[in-house]
N, C-alpha and C positions, 0 to 999 in steps of 0.2 A: 503493499500500500505505500509506503514512504518514498518508493521510487517513482511512484505515479504522481506524487505531490511534487519531487522534485523536478521532473519533466515539465510539469506545468509552470513551476517557477522559472526554470532555465528558459522555456517558451517564452514567458512574459518579458523576462530580462531581455531576451535577444531582440524581440519586437520593440522594446523601449530604447535599445542602444541604435537599432536602425532608424527609429523614427527621430532620434538625436541628430544623426548624420545627415537625413534629409532636410531637418528644419536649418542645420549649419549650413547647408548648401543653399536654402532658399533665402535665409536671412542673415547670415553671418555668425561667426562665434559669440561676440559679446552680447548679441540681442538674444540668444538662445540661453546663454548663462544667466542673463536677467530672467528670462522666463522661468528657468529652473529655480532661481532664487526667490521667486514669487510663490512657490508652493510651500516654502517656509513661511513666508510671509502670511500667508493665508490661515496658517496654523499657529499664529503667535498667541499669546497667553497673557502680555502686560495689559492690565486694566488700572482705572484709577477711579476714586470716589468724590473727588474735588469737583469745582466748577469748571477747571482746565487741567490739562497736563502741560507743563512746560519743561521743554527739553534744555537742560542745564549745559548741554554739549554745543549747544548751537553757537557758532561764532558769526560775527559781523550781522547781528541782529537786526542793525539799523542801515544795513546795505539798501541802497535806492533800487536795486533790482531784485529785492526779496518782496515781490508783489503776488505770488501765485497762492490761490487758495485751492484744494482739492476736495470735493464732495463725492464721497464714493470710492475709497482707496480698496479697490478689488484687485484682481490679478491683472487686468489691462492697465489699470492706472499705476500700478507698480512695475509692472514690466515695460511699459510703452510709453505712456506720458511722462511720467516721473523720469524715466530712464533717458528719454530724448531731451527733456528740459535740463537735466543735470549736465548732459554733454555740451548744452549751450552755454549755461551758465551755474556753477557749483552752488551759489546763493540765491537760487530762484524761489525756493519753497517759504512759506510765512506759515500757514496754517493748513490743518487737514481734519476733515469731519467725516464721521460715520456714527449711526447711533448705536452700533456695537462697540464703539470705542478701541478694541483690540487692533484690528487691522489699520486704524487710524494712527494709533501710536506707534504701531510697527513701520508703516511708511513714514511718518514725520521724524520717527528715529534714524532711519536709515538713510533718508535723504537729507538730513540735517535740518529738518524744519523747526521752526519757533515754539509752536503750542498746538495743542488740540482742544477745541472746546466742547463741553457738554451739550451747550445749546448753539444749535448751528447759526442762529440769528446773530452770534457774536460777530461772524464774517462779515455782516452786513454793516455793522457798526465800526469795522477796523478800516479806518481812510486808508491804510497803508496796502490794503488788499485792492490790486486793481483789474486783477483778471483771474476767474473762477472756472475751472476745469470740473464739468459736472459728469460723473461717470456712475451714478448712483443706479438702482434699478429703474428700468425704462418708463414706467408708468409716473416716477418722481420728477423725470427730466424737466418737463416744463413748468412745474411747480417752483423748483429752485432757480430756474432761469429766470422768470418772471420775476420774483422778489429782488434777484441780484440786480437785474436791469433796473428797476425801480430805484434801487439803493446806489446807482450810478456805476455798477461794475461792468466792465466786459466779461463776456459769457464763452465759453468753449461747451457746446452740447454735444455728448455723444449721441450716438444713433439708438432710437429714433427722437428727433427733437420734441415731437408730440405723438399722442396716440389716441387723439380724437380731434373732431371739428372745433369742441368747445376751447380745448387747450391751444389749438391754432390762432382763434380768433383772440385769446387773452395774450399770446404771445405777440401777435401783430400790434395789438392795443398798447402794449409794454415798448415796443420797438418804436413806434410812432410817437409816443409822448416823451421819450429819451433818445433823441436820435444822435447823441454823441457816444452812446454806448455802442460798442460793436458785438456782434454776434457772429461767431465761427461754430461752423457745423464739423462733425466728425465724419464727414464724407470725404475720407482722405484720398480714395482712387484718382479724383479728378486732378490731384497735384503729383500724380505719378509721371515721371519724365516720359515714360513710354505711351502714357495716355496723352499729354499734352502734345507730343509729334503726331500722333493719331487724330486729333482733334484739329490740328492746322490743316492737314490733308484733306480730311472730311468737310471743313468748313469753306476750303477753297474749290470744291467741286459743286457744279450745279445739279440740280435733280432732287430725287427723295433717296431716302436710306432704306436699303433691305438688310436686315441683321439678324444674326442669333447670339445670344448670351446664353452660355451653359456653365451652371456652377455646380459642381460636386463638393460637398462638405461632410465632414465627420458628423455622425448621428447626433442630435441633439437628444438630451434627456427630459425634454419637457414635452407634456403629452400633446398629441397632435388632434386630439377632439375636439378643440376649438381654434382655428388657425389666427383669428383676431387675439387670442391671449398669447399666442406663440410670439415672445419678443425674439426669439434667436432667428426666426425665420424673418419677422419684420427688419431686424438688423441688417440683415443680407439684402432684402429688397430696398432699403434705404440707398445703398451704393449703385443698384441697378437704376432706379429713378434718377439719381443725381446724374449718372453719367449719360444716360440717353437723353435726358432734357439738354445736356450741353452739347449732345452731338446735333441733336434736331434743331435744337434753339426754341427757347419760350414764345416766340412770334410764329412760329411753324407749327406749335404743339397740339394747340388746343382749338376746338374740342377733339377728343380722341374717343376711341371705343375699345373697350377691353373684353377680350372673348377668352375665359379659362378653359382648358380643355380637360376632359376627363381622363384621368390616369388609372390603368388597372392597379388593384390592390396587391402589394407584394410584401410578405412577412417581413423581407429581410432589409426593404428599403422603404423610405418614404420619398414621394415626389409630388412635386406642383410643377404646372405648366401652363403658360397663357402667351396670347399674342396681343399686340396693340398697334391699331391703325391711328396714326397720327393725322391731323388737319391738312398737312401737306403731302398725304398718301404714303408715308414712311411706314413701313411694316417691320415690326420688331417681335421676335419670339424670344421668351424666356424660359429657360428649364432647369430646374433646381431639385437636386436629387442628394439624399442624405444616405451615406453608407456607414455601416456600423464599422467602428476601428480602422477608418480610412487612414492610412499613415502619413499622407501627404498633408492631412488637415483640411487644405481647401486646394480647389482647382477651378480655375476660372478662364474661359476662353471666350473671346469675342471675334466673331467673324461677320464682316459687312461688305456690302458695296454701295457706291453711289456715283452715278453718272460713269466714268472711265475708271474709277478707283476700285481697287479690291484690296482689302486688308484683313489681318489676324492678328490679333493681341494675345498672348498666352501668359497668363499667370502676372502681368505686368513686367515681365520679365524679358518676353521676346516679342519682337514688332516685325511683322513681315507687311511691306506695301508694294503693291504692283501698278503703276500707270504706263501708259504707250512711252517707251523710251526712258522709263525710269523703274528701278527696282532697290527697296530698301530692306536689308536685313539687319535688325539691331537685337543684340542680345547682351543685357548687363550679368555681372557677376552673380549679384543676388536678387532676388524680387523686390522690385521698387515700387511698392504700394502707395507711396506719398505721405506716409505717417510722419515722418522725421520733418519734412517740408512743411506740411500742414500744421503741427504742433509748433514747430519754431515760428512759423508766420503770426499766430496767436500772440506769442511771447513778444517778438521785437515790432509787431504792429503797437502793441500796448506800450512797451518801454520808451519806444521812439516817437509816439503818436503819429504814426504814418499809415497810409492805405486805409482801405476799408474792411469791415468783415463781410459777411453774406447780404444778398440784398433780400428785401422783404419778398420782393417778387419770387425770387428763387426758392426761398423757404417755402413760400404758399404754395408754389407749383408742385414742387417735389413731394411736399407733405400730402397735398391733395390726391397726388398720383399713387402714392404708395398706400393711403388708407383706402381709396378706391379699390385697388388691386386686391387687399385683403378682404374688403367686403364683397368683391366679385367672385372670389376664390370659394368664400362661405355659401354664396348663392348658388355658384357655378352657371351664373346666366351672364351674357353680354352687359355690360356698363358702359353709359357715355360719362366721359368726364369733361366738362365745361371749364 
């Protein structure tokens, strides 16, 4: 019996090692080490009972660039948001908040932040906090963001920024009333060097787009009984709606018609599929598949044509372009999904008071599109989005 258990352990260890090497190839060694360290972070035990926890080892407490607050110190915030910001500036972090406190203390201590409040509203009252990264549970994103904007803070909202029409209306109202506050979204794929190059070629061509977006991901543990409550799926859909609206452009996108496609039930996989016909006759299909124990974690491929252009973008790492007399084959050493550029942009834009955040028009358009996509998939009926 013991040898069977031993074989199971060895098999799991081999899969883990193989996965590590795949991730190093995709993201690089240091990013993977940060991701591995996040597992320790998520199991931290240090708590506190006072109104706040203060980091006595924090140096440069009054550093003019210590402007960042993080709400929701989960694995992504630890391994990606804070990791990127630290590489940009060692003294970026002022405070961290989480209702559970333990992970907030862990992230604050590891990244040499100043304090962890018991009441998140202390962030609103802290004049030295200029930029708030919100990576809390999806249904709380808009609530935190709206109050931060009202308090005069710039915000970076992870996906999805809203989960309902009501939240979208309130977010828009807060942005209109506080025009100096910049709102950044966690739709980082559009900052990828490979996507921005693809976008230039697409926008230079006349005609309409015909495209296929195919996404394979590791199976989510969230129940699939109700798609509109599965924020893991919504997270991925946000990337799709952001990218396709940038390629089609807002002035040519609406009204559009969403047609969900019935997918045969398969015990081992979960799939959703739909097509969208935009106002300019662009036709895009999206296929999303979850695979249990998918070693690559995620595989994304965009294939499209427009006018004389034929293009393929694989994992935001490899770009192939074909035009009459022109062929482009570009491959980065690692997957370039735009997270570093996107996160750094929010920080430098706040510090230097330059540039702008996302427009209200784009936030509204992409939010309405992904909300209607989820609704259409639930009803399995064509839906028109105006």
